[in-house]
SEDO-146507 format. One line per field, with one value per residue: x, y, z of N, C-alpha, C in turn; residue in three letters. Coordinates in steps of 0.1 Angstrom, whole numbers, plus 2048, in hexadecimal, padded with zeros to 3 digits. Layout:
<pts>
n.c1 [X, ...]
n.c2 [Y, ...]
n.c3 [Z, ...]
ca.c1 [X, ...]
ca.c2 [Y, ...]
ca.c3 [Z, ...]
c.c1 [X, ...]
c.c2 [Y, ...]
c.c3 [Z, ...]
res [ALA, ...]
</pts>
This chain:
<pts>
n.c1 [BC3, BC6, BC2, BC5, BC5, BBD, BBB, B9C, B8C, B7C, B62, B58, B56, B43, B2D, B28, B21, B0B, AFA, AF6, AE8, AD3, AB2, A90, A79, A60, A67, A7D, A72, A66, A79, A99, AAC, AC5, AC9, AE0, AF7, B0B, B27, B34, B4E, B5D, B77, B81, B6D, B61, B4C, B33, B21, B07, AF8, ADA, ABE, A9F, A87, A70, A79, A83, A9D, AB4, AC8, ADE, AEC, B07, B12, B28, B21, B06, AEA, AE9, AF6, B05, AF3, ADC, ADC, AD7, ABD, AB5, AA3, AB2, AC3, AD3, AE5, AF0, B0A, B1E, B2F, B43, B3D, B29, B0D, B01, AE5, AD2, AB5, AAA, AAF, ACA, AD4, AE7, B00, B12, B2F, B3A, B56, B65, B80, B9F, BA0, BB1, BAE, BB4, BBD, BCB, BBB, BAF, B98, B80, B73, B71, B65, B56, B46, B2B, B19, B00, B0E, B07, AEC, AD5, AD5, AD2, AE3, AED, B08, B15, B2B, B47, B5A, B73, B71, B6F, B61, B50, B41, B24, B16]
n.c2 [29E, 297, 285, 28D, 27F, 28E, 29C, 2A8, 2C8, 2D4, 2DD, 2CF, 2B3, 2B6, 2BF, 2A9, 297, 2A4, 2A0, 285, 281, 272, 26A, 26F, 254, 257, 26C, 260, 24B, 25B, 26C, 268, 277, 292, 2B5, 2C4, 2DB, 2DD, 2E1, 2D1, 2C5, 2B6, 2A8, 29D, 286, 2A8, 2B8, 2C7, 2CE, 2DA, 2D5, 2DA, 2EB, 2F0, 30A, 2FF, 2F0, 2D8, 2BF, 2C4, 2BF, 2D0, 2CD, 2D2, 2C9, 2C8, 2B9, 2BB, 2CC, 2F0, 2F1, 305, 31A, 30E, 2F8, 2D5, 2CC, 2B8, 2A3, 29A, 286, 287, 273, 26A, 255, 250, 262, 26E, 26A, 26F, 267, 26C, 26C, 26F, 277, 26B, 27B, 27A, 269, 269, 25C, 25E, 25E, 26E, 279, 283, 290, 2A0, 2AF, 2B6, 2CC, 2CD, 2E7, 2EC, 2F5, 2EF, 2DA, 2D0, 2B7, 298, 287, 26C, 265, 25A, 25D, 265, 271, 28B, 28A, 297, 293, 280, 26A, 261, 257, 242, 24D, 24E, 25E, 270, 28C, 2AD, 2BD, 2D8, 2E7, 2FB, 31A]
n.c3 [C92, CB4, CD3, CF5, D13, D32, D53, D59, D5A, D78, D72, D5B, D63, D76, D67, D58, D6C, D77, D61, D63, D79, D93, D8A, D93, D95, D85, D73, D68, D58, D45, D38, D2F, D24, D25, D2C, D1C, D0F, CF4, CDD, CC2, CAC, C8F, C7A, C5A, C54, C4F, C66, C7B, C99, CAF, CCE, CE0, CF0, CDF, CD6, CE2, CF7, CF1, CEC, CD3, CB6, CA2, C84, C70, C51, C37, C20, C1D, C0D, C0E, C27, C35, C3B, C43, C59, C5F, C75, C8F, CA6, CC5, CDE, CFC, D10, D30, D37, D49, D63, D54, D3A, D1D, D07, CE7, CD3, CB4, CA1, C81, C61, C66, C7B, C90, CA5, CC2, CD8, CF4, D06, D24, D1F, D16, CF6, CD8, CBE, C9A, C95, CAC, CC1, CE1, CEF, D08, D06, CF6, CD8, CC8, CAB, C97, C79, C5F, C44, C2E, C31, C28, C0D, BEE, BF0, C0B, C22, C3A, C53, C69, C84, C97, CAE, CBE, CDB, CEC, D09, D09, D14]
ca.c1 [BBD, BCA, BBB, BCE, BBE, BC2, BB1, B92, B89, B71, B55, B54, B51, B36, B22, B24, B1B, AFD, AF2, AF3, AE2, AC8, AA6, A85, A73, A57, A6E, A86, A6B, A61, A83, AA7, AB5, AC9, ACA, AEE, AFA, B18, B2B, B3E, B52, B67, B7E, B83, B66, B5E, B3F, B32, B13, B04, AEC, AD4, AB0, A98, A7E, A66, A7F, A87, AAB, AB6, AD6, ADF, AF7, B0C, B19, B2A, B1B, AF7, AE8, AE6, AFB, B0A, AE8, AD1, AE0, ACD, AB9, AAD, AA1, ABD, AC2, AE0, AE4, AFC, B0F, B26, B33, B4D, B3A, B1B, B0A, AF7, ADE, AC9, AAB, AAD, AB7, AD8, AD7, AF4, B03, B1F, B34, B42, B5E, B6B, B8F, BA3, BA1, BB8, BAA, BBF, BC3, BD1, BB2, BAD, B8A, B7F, B6B, B74, B59, B56, B39, B27, B0D, AFE, B13, AFF, ADF, ACB, AD7, ACD, AEC, AF4, B10, B18, B39, B4B, B66, B74, B70, B71, B55, B50, B34, B1F, B0F]
ca.c2 [29F, 28D, 286, 28C, 27E, 296, 29E, 2B2, 2D3, 2D1, 2E0, 2C5, 2A7, 2BA, 2C0, 29B, 292, 2A9, 29A, 277, 281, 269, 270, 269, 249, 25C, 273, 256, 245, 265, 272, 266, 281, 29D, 2C2, 2C8, 2E3, 2DA, 2E3, 2C7, 2C5, 2AC, 2AB, 291, 291, 2B4, 2B9, 2CD, 2CF, 2DF, 2CF, 2E3, 2EA, 2F9, 313, 2F8, 2E9, 2CA, 2BE, 2C3, 2BF, 2D8, 2C7, 2D8, 2C0, 2CE, 2B1, 2BE, 2D9, 2FB, 2EE, 311, 322, 306, 2EB, 2CB, 2CD, 2AC, 2A0, 293, 282, 286, 26A, 269, 247, 250, 270, 273, 266, 271, 260, 274, 266, 278, 272, 26B, 272, 27A, 25D, 26A, 254, 263, 25C, 279, 275, 28E, 290, 2AB, 2AC, 2C1, 2CD, 2CF, 2F5, 2EC, 2F9, 2E4, 2D9, 2C7, 2AB, 291, 281, 262, 267, 253, 263, 264, 27C, 28E, 284, 29D, 290, 273, 25F, 262, 24C, 241, 250, 24F, 265, 277, 29B, 2B4, 2C5, 2E1, 2EA, 308, 31F]
ca.c3 [CA0, CBE, CE0, D00, D1F, D3D, D5E, D54, D64, D81, D6D, D52, D6A, D7D, D5D, D55, D78, D78, D57, D66, D87, D95, D86, D99, D8C, D7B, D69, D61, D4D, D3B, D30, D34, D1D, D2E, D26, D1B, D04, CEF, CCF, CBE, C9E, C8C, C6E, C52, C4D, C55, C6B, C88, C9E, CBC, CD5, CE9, CF0, CD6, CDD, CE9, D01, CED, CE9, CC5, CB1, C96, C7E, C63, C49, C29, C16, C1C, C07, C17, C34, C3C, C3F, C49, C5E, C62, C83, C92, CB4, CCB, CEC, D03, D1C, D39, D38, D55, D66, D4A, D2C, D18, CFB, CE0, CC7, CAE, C98, C73, C58, C6B, C83, C97, CB1, CC7, CE5, CF9, D12, D2B, D1E, D0E, CE8, CD1, CB0, C90, C97, CB9, CCB, CEB, CF4, D14, D04, CE9, CD3, CBD, CA5, C8A, C74, C51, C3D, C22, C35, C20, BFF, BE9, BF2, C18, C26, C49, C56, C77, C86, CA4, CAF, CCB, CDF, CF7, D0F, D06, D20]
c.c1 [BC2, BC4, BC6, BC7, BC5, BB7, BA9, B91, B7E, B64, B50, B4F, B44, B2B, B1E, B1D, B0D, AF4, AEE, AEC, AD6, ABB, A9A, A7F, A69, A5E, A77, A7F, A67, A6D, A91, AB1, AB8, ACA, AD9, AF0, B08, B1A, B36, B41, B5D, B6D, B81, B7A, B63, B4F, B3F, B23, B13, AF8, AE7, AC5, AAA, A8F, A73, A6B, A83, A96, AAC, AC5, AD6, AEC, AFB, B16, B1B, B24, B0C, AF5, AE5, AEC, B00, AFF, ADD, AD5, AD4, ACA, AB1, AAC, AAD, ABB, AD1, ADE, AF1, AFF, B16, B29, B3C, B49, B2B, B1A, AFF, AF2, AD5, AC0, AB1, AAA, AC6, ADC, AE4, AF5, B11, B22, B3D, B49, B65, B7A, B93, BA5, BA7, BB4, BB6, BC5, BC9, BC8, BAF, B9E, B89, B78, B6F, B67, B5D, B48, B37, B1A, B0C, B02, B0B, AF1, AD3, ACD, AD2, AD6, AF4, AFD, B14, B27, B3B, B58, B67, B72, B72, B64, B59, B42, B31, B17, B00]
c.c2 [294, 290, 284, 28C, 287, 296, 2AA, 2BD, 2CE, 2D3, 2D5, 2B9, 2AA, 2BB, 2B1, 294, 297, 2A3, 28C, 276, 278, 270, 268, 25F, 24E, 263, 26A, 24F, 24F, 26A, 270, 270, 28D, 2AA, 2C6, 2D0, 2E2, 2DF, 2DA, 2C9, 2BB, 2AF, 29D, 286, 29D, 2B5, 2C2, 2CE, 2D5, 2D7, 2D8, 2E2, 2F4, 302, 30C, 2EF, 2DB, 2CA, 2BC, 2C4, 2C6, 2D4, 2CE, 2CE, 2C5, 2C5, 2B4, 2CB, 2E4, 2F9, 2FA, 319, 31B, 2F9, 2E2, 2CB, 2C0, 2AA, 298, 290, 281, 27E, 26A, 25A, 246, 25F, 276, 26F, 269, 26A, 269, 26C, 270, 271, 272, 278, 272, 26E, 25D, 262, 258, 260, 267, 276, 282, 28C, 29B, 2A7, 2B9, 2C0, 2CF, 2DD, 2F7, 2F2, 2ED, 2E5, 2CE, 2B9, 2A5, 28A, 277, 262, 25E, 25A, 261, 271, 27E, 289, 28A, 29C, 283, 267, 261, 256, 24D, 243, 251, 257, 26B, 286, 2A0, 2BC, 2CE, 2E4, 2F9, 30D, 31D]
c.c3 [CA8, CCB, CEA, D0D, D2A, D48, D59, D5F, D6D, D7B, D64, D59, D71, D74, D5A, D60, D7A, D6D, D5A, D74, D87, D92, D8D, D90, D82, D70, D61, D55, D42, D32, D36, D2E, D27, D25, D26, D0E, D00, CE0, CCC, CAF, C9C, C7E, C67, C56, C55, C59, C78, C8C, CAC, CC1, CDF, CE9, CE6, CDE, CE5, CF4, CFE, CE9, CDA, CC1, CA4, C90, C71, C5D, C3B, C1E, C14, C15, C11, C25, C3C, C42, C45, C4D, C60, C71, C86, CA2, CB9, CD9, CF1, D10, D23, D3B, D46, D58, D5B, D3C, D29, D0B, CF4, CD4, CC1, CA5, C89, C6C, C5C, C72, C89, CA3, CB6, CD5, CE9, D06, D17, D2A, D14, CFF, CE1, CC3, CA7, C91, CA4, CC4, CD4, CF0, CFF, D12, CF6, CE5, CC8, CB8, C99, C86, C65, C4A, C31, C25, C2D, C11, BFB, BEC, BFF, C1A, C34, C4B, C65, C78, C93, CA3, CBD, CCE, CEA, CFC, D0B, D12, D1F]
res [MET, TYR, LEU, ARG, PRO, THR, LEU, SER, SER, LEU, ALA, LEU, PRO, LEU, LEU, PHE, LEU, ALA, ALA, SER, ALA, VAL, VAL, PRO, PRO, ALA, ALA, PHE, ALA, ALA, ASP, LEU, CYS, ARG, ASP, VAL, ASN, LEU, HIS, CYS, ARG, GLY, PHE, GLU, PRO, SER, TRP, GLN, PHE, THR, VAL, GLY, LEU, ASP, ASP, GLU, GLY, ASP, GLN, VAL, LEU, SER, PHE, ALA, ASP, PRO, GLU, ASN, PRO, ASP, TRP, GLN, THR, ALA, PRO, LEU, VAL, VAL, GLU, ALA, CYS, VAL, LEU, ALA, ILE, SER, PRO, ASP, GLU, LEU, HIS, ILE, THR, SER, ALA, GLY, PRO, LEU, ASP, LEU, ASP, ALA, GLN, LEU, ILE, SER, GLU, THR, CYS, VAL, GLU, PRO, ASN, GLU, GLU, VAL, ARG, PRO, ILE, SER, ILE, LYS, VAL, SER, PHE, ASN, GLN, GLY, ALA, GLN, THR, SER, SER, PRO, ARG, ARG, LEU, SER, GLY, PRO, GLY, CYS, CYS, LYS, LEU, LEU, PRO]
</pts>
């Protein structure tokens, strides 16, 4: 996988800008997390996740890791927070046992299969978080916005 910085489409910077919009003081204290729907995946190590709202309106991250048992049928679902760092950068953190920490940047990302995505990601997480011997791993990946 290689990253190729380009001018992003108008839609992506507007999404990042909307996610970083000024929040009234009362709401600011209550919740800094933004409602953003994403699908991200990486290779070497192989992983993928989606971020979105659950049925109760809480931001959650659904993480598929081949090192976890039943990863294909029951991905690990944990609470997550998407923070807007700037109009072109988001930061995602999740609860344990995954403890995901990711930086997303509005730049073109090309996957190994040559599929082009509008967002690149650098992620660190506990691989095999649902096993008796998880290990901390880091790696790059690509993301796309979901409707």
